[in-house]
N, C-alpha and C positions, 0 to 999 in steps of 0.2 A: 553322580553329577548329571542333571537333566540336559538333554540335547534337543536342539531345535533345527528346523530347516533354515529359518531366517530370524535374526534378532535385529530389531530396529531400536536405535538409541535416540531418544527424543520424541515427544508426543505432540509436537506442533502440527500444523496442517500437512506438512510433508510426511511426517512420521506416522501420524494416526491414519491418514488416508492410505499410505503404503501398507500399514498393518491390515486395514480392511481388505484391500485388494489381495494381499497374500492369503488371508483367510478364505476369500472367495475362490482362490485358485487351489485350495486344499493343502496349503503349506502349513506345517506346524510352526506357529509364529509366536514370538514374544515381543512385547513393547516395554522398553526400559525408560522410566521417567524419574528424574531427581526430585521434582516438586510433588506436592501432595495432590494437586489437581492436574488432570490431563488437559491438553490443548495448547501448551506452550505460550509464548509471548502473544501471539495473535489473539487467542481466545481470552486470555486472562488479563493482560495489561497492554493490549495493542488494538488490533482491528475492531474487535467486537465492542469492548467498552467505549472506545472513542466514537464509534458510530452511534452507540446508544446516547451519548452525551450530545453529539452533533444533532441528532434527531430531536431530542428534548429541547435544546437551546434554539433550534430552528423553529419549533412550534411556538416558543415564547416570542420570537421575533415576528412571527406571523400575527399572533394575537396583538402585539404591541404596535406594529406598523402597517399591517396589511388588512386585518380583519374588517376594519371600518369601511374599506373600499367595497367590500362584499355585503355591506349592510348588516354586519355583525358588530354590535356595540358591547365592548367588554371594558368596564371601568376599573381602573386601578389594578391592572394585572401585575402580579408579582411572582417571584421565583421562590419556591421552597427547595433550596439546594439539597437539603438532607433527603427529601423524598426523591429528588432527581437522581441522587447518587444511589439511593436504595433500589430504584428501578434498574439502574445500570447493573448493580450487583445481581439482581434477580435474572436479568438477561444472561449474564455470564454463568450463573449457577445452572440455569436451564440447559445451556449449551454444554457445560461440564458433564451434567448427568447424561445428556444425549450421547456424547462421545464415549463415556464409559459403557453405556448400554450397547453401543455399536461394537465395542470390543467383545463384549459377552456374546452378542448375536453371531459374530464371526469367529468365535472360538479362539480369540487372541488372549494369551496369558499376559497380564499386566504385572510388571515387577517394579516396585517403588524403590528408588535409590539412585545413587550416582554410579553410572556405568563406566567402567574403565576397561579398555582393551588391553589384556595382558599378553596376548599372543594371537596370531591369526586363528580365528575360530574359538577363542576363549575370552570371556568377559567376566570381570569381577564386579559385583554390585554391592555397594555399601549403603545401607538404609539409614534413615534419619535417627534411628536408635543405635547406630554403630554396629549393627549386625551385618555380616558379610556372607554372600553366597556366590558360588562359581557356577557358570553355565557354559555349555558348549553349543556351537552352531556351525552349520555349513557355510552360512553367509551372514555378514554383518552389514547393516545399512546405517551409516552415520547421518542423522537428521537433527543435529543439535542446534541449528538456527543461528541467531545473531544476538548481539547485545549493543546498547548505545555506546557510541564513542564519547569518552570523557573529554571535554574541552581542555586543551593544553594550558590554558591560562587560569583555570579554576577547577577544583575538584567538586564533584557532586557531594552535597552534604544532606540531600534529601529534604531539606527544609527551605532554605533560601535559594540555593542553586540546585535545580532539580532536573531529572531526566523526565522522559515522557511518562514513566510509571507513576511518579508522584504528581505530575501535572494532571493526571486523570482523577485525582482523589482529593483535591482541595476542598476544605470544609466551608470556605467562603471565597468569592472572587477577589483576587488580589487587586488592590487599588491601581497599582502600576505594575504591568507585566511585560517584561522584555523577553523576546524570543530570538535566539541566535540560530539562524538557519531558516531559509525560506523554501524548504522542500515540503513534501506532503505532510510530515508530522508537524512541523512548525506552523504551517498555514492552517491545518485542521484544528490544532489545539489553541492557536491564536484566535481562530474564529469562535470557538466555544466560549472562551472567557471574554472576548469582546462583546458577544451577544449578551452575556450575563452581567455586563457592567464594568469590566476591567478596561483600563486605558492601555492598549496593546501597541507596542513598538517592535517591529521586526527588523533585525540587522542581518544583512546578507553580504558576503564577500564578493559575489558575482554581480554583474550589472543588470541582473534580471531575477525574477522569482521563478519558481517551478522549473529548475534546470532539467533538460531532457525532454520537455514538452514543447509543442509548437510555440514559437516565439510570439506570433501575432495573437494567439489566444491567451498566452501567459500574460502579455501586456494588458490585454482587455480585462483579465481576471484581476490584475493588480489595481486597475482603475476602479473596478466594482468593489473590491475589498476596502480600498481607501474611502470610497463613498459610504461604506458601512461603518467607518470609524477607525480602521486600522492604519497605523503609520508605518512607513517603510524607509529605511536607510540602506540603499544599495551601494555597491562598491565600497563597503565599509569593513574595516579590519578591526576586530576586537583585540586589544593589546593586554588587557588585564581586568581584574575585578577585585573590589574590596567589599567585605561584608562586615557590618558594624551593627550590633544589636538587632539582628534580624532583617536589616535592610542592606541592599546591594548598590554599589556604584560601579557601573560598567564604563570602562575607559576604552575608547575606540578612536580611530582616525578615518577621516573622510575628506577627500579633496585637499589633502595636505594639512588639515586642521584637526585639532583634538576635540573629541566629544566626550562629555561626562553625563551619563544618563542614570537617573535614580530609579530604583525598582524595589517592590516588595518581594517579587519572585522573579527569578531568571530561569528560563528553560533553555538548556543546551541541547540542540538537536542538529549536530553537524554531521551526522551519519551514523552508521552501524558497522560493527565489526563481526566477522565470523566468530562464533562461540565454540571453542574446542578446549576450554580449560579442563584440566584433569582427565581428558579423554584417553590419553595414552597412545593416540594414533601415531604421533611422531616417534615414540619409543619402539614401535613395531615396524618402523620404516616407511610409513605413509608420507608421501611427498606433499609439500605445501608450496604455494607460489609466493611472490614478493609481498602480497597483501594478506598473507596468512590464511589464504583460502586453500582448501584441499584440492589437489589436482585430480581430475578425472578425465576419462576418454568419453566418446560419444555414447557409450553404454553405461556411464556412471561408475565405471570401475576405476579404483585407485591402482597404483603400481603394485600393491600387495594383493596376492591372490585371495579372493573371497571377501574382500572389503570394498564396499561401495559408499558413495556419499551423494547427498541431494540437498536442495534448498539453499538457504542463506549461507551455509558453510562452504559452498562451491561458488563458481563465478556468478556474477549478477545477471539479471536484476533480483533484488531481494523483495520478492512478492509472494504472498501466501499461495495464490493460485498457480504460480510457476512451480513452487515447491510441491503442491499437490500433484500436478501433472508429472513432475519428475519422479515422485514416489510411486505413482501408478506404473510409469514406464519402466522404472528400475526393477520393480518386483516382477513385472511381466517378463523382462529379460532374464531374471534369475530363474523363472519358471519355464524358460525355453521358448517364450513367445517373442513377438516383434514389438517391443516397446518403442515409442517415438514421442518427441516433443518438438513442435514447430515454434522456435523462438521468435520468428517474425510475426507470429499471431498471438502475442501476449500483450494485453492492454495494461497501461498504467493509469491510475485514477487518483485524483485529489478530491476528497469529499467535502469541499467547502460548499457554499451556496453563492453562485452556481458552482457545480462540479466541473472539473476539468478531466477529460479522458482522452487518451491517445493510444493508437496502435500502429505499428510499422514505422515507416520513415516520415519525418517531418519534411516540410518544403525545403528548409535549409540543409538538412542531412542529404536529401536527394541531390541537391545542387552540388554539395561538397563531393559527392561520389561521381559527379559528372553525368548524372542521369537527366535526360531531357524529359520534363514532366509537364502535365497540365493540371491546373488547380480548379476545383469546383467548390463554391461556397454558397451557403444559404443562411439568412438570418432568421432567428425564431420570431422576430417581430412580424415576419410575413407568414407565419404559421397560424392557422385558425385555432387549433387547440391551445397553443401557447397564449394567444390573445384571450381566449375564453377563461383561461386559468390566471390571467394577469401575471404570466411568468415568461416574459418576452426577452430577457437578457441572454445574449450569447449567440452562437452560430455553429453550423456544421461545416467542416472543411475536408475535402478529399484531395489526396495526392495520387495521380494516376500516371502511368508510363505513357509518354506522348505517342509512342509507336504502336504499342500493343493494347493500350487502355487498361492494362492490369492495375488493380488497386494496390498501391505500394504503402499507403498510409491513410489513416482517417483520424480526425481530431474534432472533439465536440466540447463546447462550453455551454452548459445548461444545468438547471436544477436536477435533471434526470439523466445526465450524460453517462453515468455508470451503467444504466440499463440500456440506453440507446446504442452504446458502442458495440454491443454484442453482435449486431447485424454485420457491421464492418469486419469484426474479427472472423466471423464465419466465412465471409466472402474472401478474405485474405487467405484463410486456411485452405479453401478450395481453389485458389488461384483465379478468382473471378475478376470481372471488369466493372467499371462504373456503369456500363450499359446494362450489365446483369441486374444491378440494383435499380437503375432507372426504368427497366421494363418489368419490374416486379410490382404487382398491385399492393399498395399500402392502404389500410383502412382509413376512412375519413369520418370525422376529424381526429387525427392522432398526431402526436409529436414526431412519430417515425416518418411522417410525410416530409419533414425537413431533411431527413437523411436521404430520401429519394431525390428531393429537389436539388440537394448539393451534388449528388451523383450525376443528375441530368445536366447540371451546370458545368460539369467538366467539359462538355461540348457546347456550353452556353445555350442549353435548352430548358432551363428552369422555367416552370409555368407560372409561378405566382410572384415573380419579381421582375421589375423593369430591367431589361437586359443591359442597358447602359450603366446601371448601378451594380449589376451582379458581381462584377470582378472587383468591386471596391467596398465590400461589406466590412463594417467595423463596429 
């Protein structure tokens, strides 16, 4: 029976990055994956393919609605969805190959099959052809990720009522597309098919979209998505669903009245659950919380000696980059080093157009915690690069401690918010202040100048906006 220093179960962003770091540290490492391809949900049916489709559909919208403003005349632009989907598959395949090459480079043994923990330090692996092998290890890292939560009022059938997996692979835009859930997945996939011609309606139980993000920017994003053609029903409870001959009728209630909405496809994206099916962790005594997440301490250790857990299978947020950092930290701790993750400096992003990004506390969260804060805002309409690019929707917003000026949160709504948020993440990581950003030279003309201006505006010192309007950006 082959023995390893560490065995990682699950090859998503948390798992494969943990394997790379373990290899770098000289640990004899194995990576166990039940699927044929490495990369988990994120690479194969999540982050990567969705961003490929978001990019392609965004290009189409530029050609259709924006190109003429730049003096570019394109007559009768149309979508070849088959080619768009083929490009998406090539992107995923390239990344698949890259991850497998990284395993080889870092001397990680890849074992295909469903891994089950049979005892502390022992794993049974059943391959797709029903062959079983047993391995031993000093340390087990559980990185099995998450799976979509099935709506209680309707089962996924993969055809009419679909999860995000199927919604990435439609062969034609559904004429009427209903999205249940206005979180990141629902808004992103709703945007893709809205751009490609679907009539998209989003149903959300809460009184807002993008829960967890800054409310002011979320409301602005909703207005912009509505202007793009998406319809929203907030504070709406779905009661049931009927499917007849490939068409669905969604039955919901809003403001005390019943709604009946027809659709060709219904996407259920009401959340994700930790995936620990057939793992065997419970049978060897690993403790779970009330949400079926594996309990770990600050060093990612479960209550069972030698068994660790990271990523979506432990406490939220369920984010790929959070899982990566936990994988690195966990393996470093196993190797006797000081691994660490700063959960206050992990950004969340919704990749619509404009994108919504946020890190740290929102204005409302700070107030709920009784923290006296100052707010700095700056609109992209006052940014020269945004004006040159005709990309002026959105703004930057900082939340800073009123006494110390320490940056507690940063929130950005813009086409490139996912890139711009990194500066704020770095400043929060190092405990920096809004003044630190304000006194840092930013190249001109760049979008990043809006970040600096918002930081300056914490003390109402923004340079390129009329002060009397600076506190009322919308």
